[in-house]
C-alpha positions in Angstrom: 30.9 -76.3 -3.3 28.0 -76.9 -5.6 28.6 -75.2 -9.3 25.3 -73.8 -9.7 25.6 -73.4 -13.4 26.1 -77.2 -13.9 23.1 -77.9 -11.6 21.2 -75.4 -13.4 21.6 -77.5 -16.7 21.0 -80.8 -15.5 17.8 -80.2 -13.6 16.5 -77.8 -16.9 17.8 -80.3 -19.4 16.0 -83.0 -17.0 13.0 -81.1 -16.7 12.9 -80.1 -20.4 12.7 -83.9 -21.4 10.2 -85.1 -19.1 7.6 -82.7 -18.5 5.4 -84.6 -21.0 5.8 -87.4 -18.5 1.5 -87.8 -18.4 0.8 -86.0 -21.8 -0.4 -89.2 -23.7 -2.1 -90.3 -20.5 -4.6 -87.0 -20.3 -4.7 -87.7 -24.5 -6.1 -90.7 -23.8 -8.1 -90.2 -20.8 -9.7 -86.9 -22.1 -10.7 -89.2 -25.9 -13.2 -90.8 -23.3 -14.2 -88.0 -20.5 -17.2 -87.2 -22.8 -18.8 -90.6 -21.3 -19.1 -88.3 -18.2 -19.0 -89.7 -14.6 -16.0 -90.7 -12.8 -14.4 -90.6 -16.5 -14.8 -86.5 -16.9 -13.4 -86.3 -13.1 -10.7 -88.4 -13.7 -9.8 -86.6 -16.6 -10.1 -83.3 -14.7 -7.5 -84.9 -12.2 -5.6 -86.0 -14.4 -5.0 -82.5 -15.9 -4.7 -81.2 -12.3 -1.7 -83.6 -11.5 -0.2 -82.6 -15.1 -0.4 -79.1 -14.3 1.6 -79.8 -10.8 4.3 -81.9 -12.6 5.0 -78.7 -14.6 4.9 -76.1 -11.4 7.3 -78.5 -9.4 9.7 -78.6 -12.7 9.4 -75.1 -12.9 10.0 -74.9 -9.3 13.3 -76.9 -9.2 14.7 -74.6 -11.8 13.8 -71.3 -10.6 15.4 -72.5 -7.2 18.7 -72.4 -9.3 17.7 -69.1 -10.6 16.6 -70.4 -13.6 13.8 -69.2 -16.1 11.6 -72.3 -16.8 9.9 -72.3 -20.5 7.7 -75.3 -20.1 4.5 -75.7 -22.0 1.1 -76.5 -20.5 -1.5 -77.1 -22.9 -4.6 -78.5 -21.9 -5.9 -81.4 -24.4 -9.7 -80.6 -25.9 -12.4 -83.3 -25.0 -13.4 -85.2 -27.9 -17.1 -85.8 -28.6 -19.4 -89.3 -29.3 -20.3 -89.6 -32.7 -23.6 -90.6 -31.9 -26.3 -90.8 -28.7 -25.1 -94.5 -28.5 -21.7 -94.5 -28.8 -19.1 -96.6 -27.1 -15.9 -96.4 -26.5 -12.6 -98.6 -27.5 -11.6 -100.9 -25.0 -8.0 -100.9 -26.2 -7.6 -96.9 -24.7 -7.8 -98.8 -21.1 -4.4 -101.3 -21.4 -2.9 -98.2 -23.2 -3.8 -95.7 -20.5 -2.3 -98.2 -17.8 1.0 -98.5 -19.8 1.2 -94.7 -19.8 0.4 -93.9 -16.4 3.0 -96.9 -15.5 5.5 -95.7 -17.3 5.3 -92.2 -16.3 5.1 -93.4 -12.4 8.3 -95.1 -13.3 9.9 -92.3 -14.7 8.6 -89.4 -12.4 10.2 -91.6 -9.7 13.8 -92.0 -10.9 13.3 -87.5 -11.8 12.4 -87.4 -8.3 15.3 -89.0 -6.7 17.7 -87.3 -9.3 16.6 -84.1 -8.3 16.2 -84.5 -4.4 20.0 -85.1 -4.8 20.4 -82.3 -7.2 18.5 -79.6 -4.6 19.9 -81.2 -1.4 23.1 -80.5 -2.6 22.2 -76.8 -3.3 21.1 -76.6 0.3 17.8 -75.8 -1.0 14.5 -77.1 -0.2 13.5 -80.5 -1.9 9.6 -79.6 -2.1 9.5 -80.2 -5.8 11.1 -83.8 -5.5 8.5 -84.4 -2.9 6.0 -83.3 -5.3 7.4 -85.1 -8.1 7.2 -88.5 -6.0 3.4 -88.1 -5.3 2.7 -87.9 -8.6 4.9 -90.9 -9.7 3.0 -93.1 -6.4 -0.3 -91.4 -7.6 0.1 -92.5 -11.5 1.0 -96.0 -10.2 -1.9 -96.6 -8.1 -4.1 -95.5 -10.9 -2.6 -97.7 -13.6 -3.0 -100.6 -11.2 -6.8 -99.9 -10.3 -7.5 -99.8 -14.3 -5.6 -103.1 -15.2 -7.5 -104.7 -11.8 -10.7 -103.3 -13.3 -10.0 -104.6 -16.5 -10.1 -108.2 -15.6 -14.2 -107.3 -14.4 -15.5 -105.9 -17.8 -17.3 -108.0 -20.3 -16.0 -109.6 -23.6 -16.0 -106.6 -26.4 -13.7 -104.4 -28.6 -16.0 -101.8 -27.8 -17.5 -101.2 -24.6 -20.6 -98.9 -23.4 -20.2 -95.0 -21.9 -21.6 -96.4 -18.4 -18.9 -99.1 -17.9 -16.3 -96.1 -18.6 -18.4 -93.5 -16.5 -19.1 -95.7 -13.5 -17.5 -98.8 -14.0 -13.7 -98.4 -14.7 -13.4 -94.9 -13.2 -16.7 -95.2 -10.9 -14.4 -94.7 -8.0 -13.5 -90.5 -9.2 -17.2 -90.1 -9.8 -19.7 -88.2 -7.2 -22.8 -89.4 -6.0 -24.8 -86.4 -4.6 -27.8 -88.7 -4.8 -26.0 -91.2 -2.7 -27.2 -93.9 -4.9 -24.1 -96.1 -4.7 -24.5 -97.2 -0.8 -28.4 -98.0 -2.1 -27.1 -100.5 -5.2 -24.8 -102.3 -2.7 -28.0 -102.5 -0.7 -29.9 -104.1 -3.7 -26.6 -106.1 -4.0 -27.8 -107.9 -0.6 -31.1 -108.3 -1.4 -32.7 -105.4 0.0 -36.1 -104.4 -1.4 -36.1 -101.1 0.7 -33.2 -100.4 -1.3 -35.0 -100.5 -4.9 -38.1 -98.3 -3.6 -35.4 -95.7 -2.6 -33.6 -95.7 -6.1 -36.6 -95.6 -7.8 -37.6 -92.5 -5.8 -34.2 -91.1 -6.7 -34.7 -91.8 -10.4 -38.8 -90.1 -9.7 -37.1 -87.3 -8.9 -33.9 -87.3 -11.3 -32.2 -86.6 -7.5 -29.1 -88.3 -9.6 -28.6 -87.5 -13.4 -26.2 -90.3 -13.6 -28.5 -92.4 -12.0 -29.2 -95.4 -15.3 -25.5 -95.5 -16.1 -24.8 -96.0 -12.7 -27.4 -99.4 -12.5 -26.1 -100.4 -16.0 -22.7 -100.5 -15.1 -23.7 -102.1 -11.8 -25.8 -104.8 -13.5 -22.5 -105.4 -16.5 -20.1 -106.2 -13.6 -22.4 -108.4 -11.4 -22.0 -111.9 -10.4 -25.3 -114.3 -12.0 -26.1 -115.6 -8.7 -26.8 -111.5 -7.6 -28.5 -111.0 -10.8 -31.0 -114.1 -10.4 -31.9 -112.7 -7.0 -32.0 -108.8 -8.3 -34.3 -110.0 -10.2 -37.2 -110.9 -7.8 -37.3 -108.0 -5.8 -40.4 -105.9 -5.9 -40.4 -103.3 -9.0 -36.9 -104.3 -9.6 -37.9 -103.8 -13.2 -38.9 -100.1 -12.5 -35.2 -98.8 -12.7 -33.6 -97.1 -15.7 -30.3 -98.2 -17.4 -31.0 -101.8 -16.6 -31.4 -104.4 -20.1 -34.7 -104.2 -21.7 -35.2 -108.1 -21.4 -34.4 -107.8 -17.7 -37.0 -105.0 -17.1 -39.2 -107.2 -19.1 -38.7 -110.4 -17.1 -38.9 -108.6 -13.8 -41.8 -106.6 -14.5 -43.6 -109.8 -15.6 -42.8 -111.6 -12.7 -44.2 -108.5 -10.1 -47.2 -108.3 -12.5 -47.6 -111.9 -11.3 -46.9 -111.4 -7.8 -49.3 -108.1 -7.5 -51.9 -110.1 -9.2 -52.1 -113.2 -7.1 -51.8 -110.8 -4.0 -54.6 -108.2 -5.3 -56.6 -111.5 -5.8 -56.5 -112.9 -2.4 -56.9 -109.1 -0.7 -60.1 -108.4 -3.0 -61.2 -111.7 -2.3 -60.5 -111.0 1.9 -62.5 -108.0 1.4 -65.6 -109.3 -0.2 -65.7 -111.9 2.4 -65.4 -109.2 5.1 -67.9 -106.5 3.6 -70.6 -109.3 4.1 -70.1 -109.8 7.9 -68.8 -106.5 8.7 -70.5 -103.1 9.3 -67.2 -101.0 8.8 -68.2 -98.2 6.0 -64.6 -97.7 4.7 -64.3 -101.8 3.7 -66.3 -100.9 0.5 -64.4 -98.4 -0.5 -61.0 -100.6 0.1 -62.8 -103.4 -2.0 -63.3 -101.1 -4.9 -59.9 -99.4 -5.0 -58.6 -103.0 -4.7 -60.7 -104.0 -7.6 -59.2 -101.3 -9.9 -55.5 -102.2 -9.2 -56.5 -105.7 -10.2 -58.6 -104.6 -13.6 -55.7 -102.3 -14.2 -53.4 -105.2 -13.6 -55.4 -107.6 -16.3 -55.3 -104.8 -18.8 -51.9 -104.3 -18.5 -51.4 -108.4 -19.3 -54.1 -108.1 -22.3 -52.5 -105.1 -23.9 -48.8 -107.0 -23.5 -49.8 -109.9 -24.8 -47.9 -111.1 -28.3 -49.3 -110.3 -31.8 -49.0 -112.5 -34.3 -46.3 -110.8 -36.9 -44.9 -108.6 -34.2 -41.8 -108.7 -31.9 -43.0 -109.7 -28.4 -43.8 -106.1 -26.5 -41.3 -105.9 -24.1 -43.0 -104.9 -20.5 -40.5 -101.5 -19.4 -41.9 -100.5 -16.5 -45.9 -100.0 -15.3 -48.2 -98.5 -11.9 -51.3 -98.8 -11.3 -51.6 -95.8 -8.7 -53.4 -92.6 -9.8 -54.3 -93.0 -13.3 -51.4 -95.7 -14.0 -48.5 -95.6 -15.6 -47.1 -97.8 -18.5 -44.5 -98.2 -20.9 -44.5 -101.0 -23.5 -42.0 -101.7 -26.3 -42.4 -103.1 -29.5 -38.9 -104.3 -30.5 -35.4 -104.4 -28.3 -34.7 -100.7 -27.5 -31.3 -102.2 -26.6 -30.1 -103.2 -30.1 -32.7 -101.0 -32.1 -31.1 -99.2 -35.1 -33.6 -96.4 -34.5 -35.3 -96.4 -31.4 -38.6 -94.1 -31.4 -40.2 -92.9 -27.8 -43.9 -91.9 -28.1 -44.6 -89.3 -25.3 -48.7 -88.7 -24.8 -50.5 -86.3 -23.8 -54.1 -85.4 -22.6 -56.1 -88.4 -21.1 -53.5 -91.1 -21.4 -52.7 -93.6 -18.5 -53.7 -97.2 -18.4 -57.5 -96.2 -19.3 -56.0 -95.7 -22.9 -53.4 -97.9 -22.5 -55.0 -99.7 -25.5 -54.7 -96.8 -27.9 -50.9 -95.9 -26.8 -49.8 -99.7 -27.4 -51.9 -99.9 -30.8 -50.2 -96.6 -32.0 -47.0 -97.5 -31.0 -47.5 -101.0 -32.5 -48.3 -99.7 -35.8 -45.9 -97.1 -36.4 -43.4 -100.4 -35.5 -44.2 -102.4 -38.3 -44.6 -99.4 -40.6 -40.8 -97.9 -39.6 -39.5 -101.4 -39.7 -40.8 -102.0 -43.3 -39.7 -98.5 -44.3 -36.0 -98.9 -42.7 -35.2 -102.4 -43.3 -33.2 -102.3 -40.5 -34.0 -102.8 -36.1 -36.6 -100.6 -34.9 -38.2 -100.3 -31.8 -40.9 -98.0 -30.5 -41.9 -97.3 -27.4 -45.0 -96.0 -25.9 -44.0 -94.5 -22.6 -47.0 -93.7 -20.5 -44.3 -92.7 -17.5 -45.7 -89.5 -15.8 -48.9 -88.1 -14.6 -50.1 -86.7 -18.0 -53.1 -84.3 -17.6 -56.6 -85.3 -17.4 -59.2 -82.7 -18.7 -61.8 -84.4 -16.5 -60.8 -84.2 -13.4 -61.0 -80.4 -13.1 -57.2 -79.8 -11.9 -55.8 -79.3 -15.1 -51.8 -78.6 -14.7 -50.3 -78.7 -18.2 -47.0 -76.7 -17.1 -46.4 -78.3 -13.7 -47.2 -82.0 -15.1 -45.4 -81.6 -18.2 -42.1 -80.2 -15.8 -42.9 -83.2 -14.0 -43.4 -85.7 -16.8 -39.7 -83.4 -18.5 -37.5 -85.1 -15.4 -38.9 -87.9 -15.7 -38.8 -88.5 -19.3 -35.2 -87.1 -19.3 -34.4 -90.5 -16.4 -35.9 -92.6 -19.0 -34.0 -91.7 -21.9 -30.9 -91.4 -20.2 -31.6 -94.8 -19.1 -31.8 -96.0 -22.4 -28.8 -94.6 -23.6 -26.9 -96.5 -21.1 -28.5 -100.0 -21.6 -28.6 -99.4 -25.8 -25.4 -101.8 -27.3 -22.6 -99.3 -28.5 -22.8 -98.1 -31.7 -22.0 -95.2 -33.6 -25.0 -95.2 -36.1 -28.4 -95.9 -33.9 -30.6 -93.6 -33.4 -33.0 -91.9 -31.1 -36.2 -89.9 -31.7 -38.7 -88.5 -29.5 -42.5 -87.8 -30.3 -44.3 -85.4 -28.4 -48.3 -86.1 -29.4 -50.4 -83.6 -28.1 -49.5 -82.1 -24.4 -46.9 -84.6 -24.7 -45.4 -82.2 -27.0 -44.7 -79.8 -24.0 -43.3 -83.0 -21.8 -40.7 -83.6 -24.6 -40.1 -79.7 -24.7 -39.4 -79.7 -20.9 -37.1 -82.7 -21.5 -35.3 -81.2 -23.8 -34.6 -78.0 -22.3 -33.1 -79.6 -19.6 -30.9 -81.7 -21.1 -28.8 -81.6 -24.2 -28.7 -84.8 -26.6 -31.5 -86.6 -25.2 -32.7 -87.7 -28.8 -31.2 -86.8 -32.3 -34.4 -86.6 -33.7 -37.5 -84.9 -32.3 -41.0 -85.3 -34.0 -44.2 -83.2 -32.3 -47.7 -83.9 -33.1 -50.7 -81.8 -32.0 -53.4 -83.2 -30.7 -55.8 -83.3 -33.4 -53.1 -84.6 -35.8 -52.1 -88.5 -36.6 -54.4 -90.8 -38.4 -53.0 -93.8 -36.9 -54.9 -96.5 -39.1 -52.5 -99.2 -40.1 -52.3 -97.4 -43.9 -52.9 -93.9 -43.5 -50.6 -91.7 -45.2 -50.0 -89.4 -41.5 -48.7 -92.7 -40.6 -46.1 -93.0 -43.4 -45.2 -89.7 -42.8 -44.2 -90.2 -39.4 -42.5 -93.1 -40.0 -40.8 -91.6 -42.9 -39.5 -88.4 -40.4 -38.8 -91.8 -37.7 -36.1 -93.3 -40.4 -34.4 -89.8 -41.1 -35.9 -88.5 -44.0 -39.0 -85.9 -44.9 -42.3 -86.8 -46.2 -42.7 -86.5 -49.8 
């Protein structure tokens, strides 16, 4: 006959000693759960496993008529220090080690409990539950160690790599982005179009971070092939130098195709009576002139960093996103959102404003600055007679959010780098819509009325904006 009292003492002692087996691993994961995606999902899953462990140990004690007293507090989520913060690489091997140790520890406990419970003639379900947790912990440790080998060098890694690299298997994918990236890896241009559609609709909030992680972990041969896919450079989350290279190649190819099409249509107009041909010729001619405008405004300027072409579109009123300075390495990244009558027709003004602000802010800061002119949405055009700023601002707000999150994902990890959003005129409404839909898009926000801003090189207004950009108030 089994001595119930002795069994209760042994089981209670084991539970008291080992109920914290997953505590340190849980604390480590919660330290990086702020990165989002699969990291936060894994943190929640680990809390569930920890709770299940406590429940199984408590049930074991209860089966011997004991009263379990196991504390099961939940670690608080830590917060990053800045918008572009990364996480310590050292967390990962330590986490893997803790999970591996917990796996071995819990496996031994499961065997012990199974023996005690069977000898007492009661259900061994708690032992089987703990054995499952031990197996799961071991699997996670092996997976983390395998992914560690794939990570780039460096003591501090980007949040995107935690969210969609190391813990990517746990990340949700409501927009279906992961299968599309697999197709991009195989060289499918249609998959790029589909990803751009998700990006435009902001149907996958973590898309920029997912794309950045995907790119970081790709082999050189895949990267080289991807650069040649049409519109590849339009994907947010790619490094700025990659986007610039891909977009300039796409610009060159599109210019050649449209030039050939214009010549073909010109010859057809002369010999055919189709009334649609002149309209087709006009459309192609307008698009070609827009491409030439983009080439012109993104040409190098002496005394400035080479402008980086982060995105363009010649359809509709046209869209253009250009950065003076590298937004991935800048200590201060400014995103300038324009309002009425922007687009490619006013591209020179938009790009020049960002260029002048870069010079003024860089001179005052003494640290790397990037100034991005973002015309990445259909800004209201009063001449069209269909003035709907609220609707346009809503669409623009989603597009701006996707762009900002992509910049965050691509930036080199830094606890001190800052992001500043400037909304000019109706661009302020777009900025407001973006901020209302997502926290943490920028460290500072500047809103300028339509008439504000004397953008001459030595103007007081320009100096005031540059002063605020650098984290101070104008005198």
